C-alpha positions in Angstrom: -0.4 -0.1 0.1 2.7 2.3 0.7 4.6 1.9 -2.7 1.4 2.3 -4.1 1.0 5.9 -2.8 4.4 6.6 -3.6 3.7 5.1 -6.9 6.7 2.8 -6.7 5.4 -0.4 -7.8 6.6 -1.2 -11.5 4.0 -1.4 -14.0 3.8 -3.9 -15.4 3.3 -6.5 -13.3 1.2 -3.6 -11.3 -1.8 -1.7 -12.2 -4.2 0.8 -11.2 -6.9 -0.8 -11.4 -9.3 2.1 -9.7 -9.7 4.8 -7.2 -7.8 7.9 -6.4 -4.7 9.1 -4.4 -5.7 12.6 -3.0 -2.9 15.1 -2.3 -4.1 18.9 -1.7 -6.9 18.3 -3.8 -5.2 16.6 -7.0 -5.2 12.9 -8.1 -1.6 11.7 -7.8 -2.3 8.7 -10.2 -3.0 11.8 -13.0 0.5 13.1 -12.3 3.3 12.8 -14.7 6.8 10.6 -14.1 8.6 13.6 -14.1 6.0 15.3 -11.6 6.0 12.4 -9.3 9.5 12.3 -9.2 9.7 15.8 -8.3 7.1 15.2 -5.4 8.9 12.0 -4.3 11.4 12.9 -1.0 10.1 16.7 -1.4 6.8 16.7 -0.3 6.0 13.1 0.6 8.8 11.0 2.1 9.4 7.1 3.0 11.3 5.8 5.6 11.7 1.8 4.4 12.1 -0.9 6.8 15.2 -2.2 6.6 17.7 0.5 6.2 20.7 -1.8 5.1 19.2 -2.6 2.4 17.4 0.7 1.6 20.5 3.1 2.0 23.0 2.4 -1.2 26.5 0.7 0.4 28.8 2.6 -2.0 27.7 5.8 -1.4 28.9 8.2 1.8 26.2 8.7 4.1 26.4 12.5 3.6 26.3 12.2 0.2 22.8 10.1 0.2 21.2 12.7 2.4 22.8 15.5 -0.1 21.3 14.3 -2.7 17.4 14.6 -2.6 19.0 18.9 -1.5 20.6 18.9 -4.4 17.6 17.7 -6.6 14.8 19.3 -4.8 15.9 22.2 -3.0 18.4 22.9 -5.7 21.3 23.9 -3.4 24.9 23.8 -4.5 26.9 21.0 -3.7 28.7 22.5 -0.2 25.1 23.9 0.9 23.8 20.1 0.4 26.7 18.9 2.4 26.8 21.2 5.0 22.9 20.6 5.5 23.8 16.7 5.7 25.9 17.3 8.5 23.2 19.2 9.9 20.5 16.8 9.8 22.7 14.4 11.6 23.5 16.2 14.0 19.6 17.2 14.3 18.9 13.1 14.4 21.2 12.9 17.2 24.4 11.0 15.3 27.5 12.3 17.5 30.5 13.5 15.5 28.5 14.2 12.5 30.9 15.5 10.0 32.7 12.6 10.4 30.2 10.2 10.1 28.5 11.9 7.0 32.0 10.7 5.2 31.2 7.0 6.6 29.3 4.5 4.7 26.4 2.5 5.7 28.1 -0.9 6.6 29.8 0.9 9.2 27.2 2.1 11.6 24.8 0.1 13.6 21.1 -0.6 12.8 19.9 2.2 15.2 22.2 4.7 13.6 21.7 3.5 10.0 17.6 4.1 11.2 18.4 7.6 11.7 20.1 8.1 8.8 16.8 7.3 7.2 14.9 9.5 9.3 17.7 12.2 8.2 16.9 11.3 4.5 13.7 11.6 4.8 13.3 15.1 6.7 15.7 16.5 5.0 13.6 18.7 2.9 10.5 19.0 5.1 7.6 17.5 3.4 4.5 17.3 4.8 3.9 13.5 4.5 6.2 10.8 6.2 5.2 7.1 5.1 7.3 5.2 7.9 6.6 1.4 7.2 8.1 -0.7 10.3 10.8 1.7 11.1 11.7 -0.1 14.5 12.0 -3.7 12.8 15.2 -5.4 13.9 16.1 -2.8 16.6 16.2 -3.7 20.2 13.6 -1.9 22.4 15.9 1.0 23.9 17.0 1.7 20.4 12.9 1.5 19.2 12.0 4.0 21.7 14.8 6.2 20.3 13.9 6.2 17.3 9.8 6.9 17.7 10.8 9.4 20.2 12.8 11.2 16.8 10.2 10.8 14.6 7.7 12.3 16.9 10.5 15.5 17.4 10.7 16.1 13.5 7.6 15.8 13.2 6.9 18.7 15.4 9.6 20.8 14.0 8.8 20.4 10.6 4.8 20.5 11.6 4.3 17.1 9.4 1.7 14.0 9.4 2.8 10.4 9.6 1.7 7.8 8.5 2.8 4.8 10.5 3.1 1.0 9.3 3.4 -1.5 12.2 2.0 -4.6 13.7 3.3 -3.5 16.8 0.1 -3.0 19.1 2.2 -0.8 21.8 3.6 1.5 19.3 0.2 2.1 17.8 -1.2 3.3 21.1 1.8 5.4 22.1 2.3 7.4 18.9 -1.1 7.6 16.8 -4.3 9.5 16.6 -5.9 7.4 14.2 -5.6 3.5 13.8 -6.9 1.6 10.4 -6.8 -1.9 10.8 -6.6 -3.8 7.8 -6.3 -7.8 6.8 -5.9 -9.3 3.4 -5.6 -5.9 2.1 -8.9 -4.2 3.0 -9.4 -1.8 5.9 -11.7 -4.0 8.2 -12.1 -1.3 10.8 -11.1 2.9 11.9 -11.5 4.8 14.5 -9.7 7.2 16.7 -6.9 5.2 18.7 -8.3 5.4 22.1 -12.1 4.7 20.4 -10.5 1.3 18.6 -8.4 0.0 22.0 -11.6 0.8 24.3 -14.2 -0.8 21.9 -12.7 -3.1 19.2 -15.8 -4.2 16.9 -14.3 -6.2 14.3 -13.5 -9.7 15.3 -10.0 -9.4 13.5 -9.3 -6.3 15.9 -10.3 -7.9 18.5 -8.5 -11.0 18.3 -5.3 -8.9 17.7 -5.5 -7.1 20.8 -6.0 -10.4 23.2 -3.0 -11.8 21.2 -0.5 -9.1 22.7 1.5 -10.7 25.9 0.0 -8.7 29.0 2.4 -8.5 31.9 0.2 -9.3 35.0 -0.2 -12.7 33.4 3.1 -13.7 32.8 3.4 -15.8 35.8 0.1 -17.0 35.9 0.6 -21.3 35.5 -1.1 -22.6 32.3 -1.9 -19.7 30.8 -2.8 -20.4 27.2 -1.5 -18.3 24.9 -4.3 -16.3 23.0 -4.0 -16.3 18.8 -5.9 -16.4 15.6 -6.5 -19.7 14.0 -5.9 -20.2 10.9 -4.2 -18.7 7.4 -3.9 -15.4 5.7 -6.0 -16.3 2.5 -4.2 -16.1 -1.1 -4.6 -12.4 -2.1 -4.7 -13.2 -5.3 -7.7 -16.1 -4.7 -9.3 -14.7 -2.1 -12.6 -16.2 -0.7 -16.5 -15.0 -1.5 -17.5 -13.1 1.3 -15.5 -11.5 4.2 -11.9 -12.8 4.0 -11.7 -13.2 6.8 -14.7 -15.6 8.2 -12.6 -18.9 7.8 -10.8 -17.7 11.1 -13.6 -15.9 12.3 -15.6 -17.4 15.9 -18.4 -15.0 15.0 -19.1 -16.0 11.6 -21.9 -17.0 10.0 -23.4 -18.1 6.7 -23.9 -14.3 5.6 -20.7 -13.7 5.7 -19.6 -16.4 2.8 -22.4 -14.7 0.5 -21.3 -11.1 0.4 -18.5 -8.6 1.6 -20.1 -5.5 3.0 -18.8 -1.6 2.7 -17.6 -0.2 5.7 -20.4 0.9 8.3 -20.4 4.0 10.5 -21.5 2.5 14.2 -20.4 4.9 16.5 -19.3 8.5 15.3 -15.9 8.2 12.8 -16.0 4.9 13.9 -16.3 2.8 10.7 -16.1 -1.1 10.2 -16.4 -4.1 7.4 -18.5 -6.7 8.8 -22.5 -7.9 8.6 -22.9 -8.4 12.1 -23.3 -4.6 12.6 -25.2 -3.8 9.2 
């Protein structure tokens, strides 16, 4: 989905089947490739899931930050280089001028993720798409990275679209949540409302599967899971995609898929029970 928003899925095999991607009232799908290149990294940036494979291993860190500044901000090579060092300093990398001359392999995972944040925010984008930005980082570094993203968001007055499976990260860092299953939205609500009153069986299953520290010492506790497997996205079953794993399914679930229904104010769910 994130790659679709940035129009980074190759065509073919990818294709635009239907719909719109609206940014400030304009449909991104109608933009030319040249206009899209000007937007990426400038108006909308993205932090990819794995920084080691996202950073170019044969270019120095400073050059990778400076590249977008020269392209989008039309800075001179020296000004872009100085700004790259400044960004490294802002994201908390010590000895920034020296680090700018290093290659990605010379940095730890947490440092590389800070570099990705520096690249993403270098041109002061309005929207940042963060795809599992704390994957493969230990808990302490995760907290540092998320705090840094919040600081950069406020500094740049930007919005963040955070993609994650970590419900703790969702609870602490978001205002509104969209829960997706098999490529479709099944529930969306304000974060406090969703955690307080989850409506879709999949959402409830996710919340119930989170380990709880007050239950950790209990003997013979059965760990809650969602049974079954996610269906193939190229061969989805008729009706609700979750019905074969749902404990509350009925015959109606297999006949047709319902549209999103507004059950409470700004709380939408895709489930036949609420129709």
